[in-house]
C-alpha positions as CSV (number, residue, x, y, z in Angstrom):
1,X,-23.4,12.2,39.1
2,X,-20.1,10.7,38.2
3,X,-20.7,6.9,38.3
4,X,-17.2,6.3,38.0
5,X,-16.2,8.3,41.0
6,X,-19.0,6.7,43.1
7,X,-18.1,3.2,42.1
8,X,-14.2,3.7,42.2
9,X,-15.0,5.0,45.9
10,X,-16.5,1.5,46.7
11,X,-14.7,-0.8,44.6
12,X,-11.1,0.4,45.2
13,X,-11.0,-0.4,48.8
14,X,-9.5,-3.7,50.4
15,X,-11.7,-6.1,52.1
16,X,-13.4,-6.1,54.7
17,X,-14.0,-2.4,54.2
18,X,-14.9,-3.0,50.4
19,X,-17.8,-5.3,51.2
20,X,-18.9,-3.0,54.2
21,X,-19.3,0.0,52.1
22,X,-20.9,-2.1,49.2
23,X,-23.7,-3.3,51.8
24,X,-24.0,0.2,53.2
25,X,-24.5,1.4,49.8
26,X,-26.9,-1.2,48.9
27,X,-29.0,-0.7,52.3
28,X,-29.5,3.2,51.2
29,X,-30.1,2.6,47.8
30,X,-32.9,0.3,48.2
31,X,-34.3,1.6,51.6
32,X,-38.1,2.4,51.4
33,X,-37.3,6.3,51.5
34,X,-36.1,5.8,47.8
35,X,-33.2,7.8,48.4
36,X,-31.2,9.5,45.6
37,X,-27.3,8.9,45.5
38,X,-25.3,11.7,44.2
39,X,-21.4,12.1,44.2
40,X,-21.1,15.7,45.9
41,X,-18.0,16.8,48.1
42,X,-16.1,14.5,47.3
43,X,-18.2,11.9,48.6
44,X,-21.1,9.4,48.4
45,X,-24.1,11.5,49.3
46,X,-28.0,10.7,49.4
47,X,-30.8,12.7,49.3
48,X,-34.4,12.4,50.6
49,X,-37.1,14.7,49.4
50,X,-34.8,16.5,47.4
51,X,-32.9,17.3,50.8
52,X,-29.4,16.1,51.8
53,X,-29.8,13.1,54.1
54,X,-26.6,11.4,54.8
55,X,-23.7,10.6,53.6
56,X,-20.7,7.5,53.8
57,X,-17.2,8.5,54.8
58,X,-14.1,6.7,56.1
59,X,-12.9,8.1,59.2
60,X,-9.1,9.1,58.8
61,X,-7.9,8.0,61.9
62,X,-9.6,4.8,62.8
63,X,-10.3,3.7,59.0
64,X,-13.6,2.8,60.1
65,X,-16.6,3.7,57.8
66,X,-19.3,5.6,59.1
67,X,-22.8,7.1,57.8
68,X,-23.2,11.0,58.8
69,X,-26.7,11.8,59.0
70,X,-27.6,15.7,58.4
71,X,-30.1,17.3,61.4
72,X,-29.2,14.3,63.7
73,X,-28.3,16.8,65.8
74,X,-32.2,17.2,66.6
75,X,-32.6,13.6,67.6
76,X,-31.2,11.1,70.2
77,X,-29.9,7.8,69.6
78,X,-27.4,5.7,71.4
79,X,-25.8,4.4,68.6
80,X,-25.3,8.1,67.0
81,X,-22.0,10.3,67.9
82,X,-21.6,14.2,67.8
83,X,-18.3,14.5,67.8
84,X,-17.3,18.0,66.7
85,X,-20.1,18.6,64.2
86,X,-22.8,20.8,64.5
87,X,-25.5,19.4,62.4
88,X,-24.3,15.8,61.7
89,X,-23.8,12.7,63.9
90,X,-22.4,9.8,62.9
91,X,-23.0,6.0,62.9
92,X,-19.9,4.4,63.1
93,X,-19.5,0.7,61.6
94,X,-16.8,-1.8,62.3
95,X,-16.5,-3.7,58.8
96,X,-15.6,-6.6,60.4
97,X,-18.8,-7.3,62.5
98,X,-22.5,-7.6,61.3
99,X,-23.8,-4.3,60.8
100,X,-26.7,-3.0,63.3
101,X,-29.5,-2.6,60.7
102,X,-32.2,-2.3,63.5
103,X,-30.3,0.6,64.8
104,X,-30.1,2.3,61.5
105,X,-33.8,1.4,60.8
106,X,-34.6,3.0,63.9
107,X,-32.2,6.4,63.1
108,X,-34.0,6.7,59.3
109,X,-37.7,6.5,61.1
110,X,-36.5,9.1,63.5
111,X,-35.3,11.5,61.1
112,X,-37.8,11.1,58.1
113,X,-40.1,13.3,59.8
114,X,-37.4,16.3,59.5
115,X,-37.1,15.8,56.0
116,X,-41.0,15.7,55.0
């Protein structure tokens, strides 16, 4: 893992995006699932039980961050969007508003059995 690349991804952004991304990073790194952070495919990735679980990215058009959850195509939640992906639905985040942590917790709990 390249700590420099990970840190640069989060710290090189302007506010309010920077604070939003750092909050998401903290949420994932301190989640009870004990996710493992790494730098894969040129983006911050998180594994659960040794399996790729999610990643953080910024939409090129909207400049809004999102979390892409693997296998989320197998679950239903009104805050997830499939878009043109097959295995990953995304949870979009507006960096100017509070993050819907309750929905994130619900999504994580729905996905957990798929990774055990």
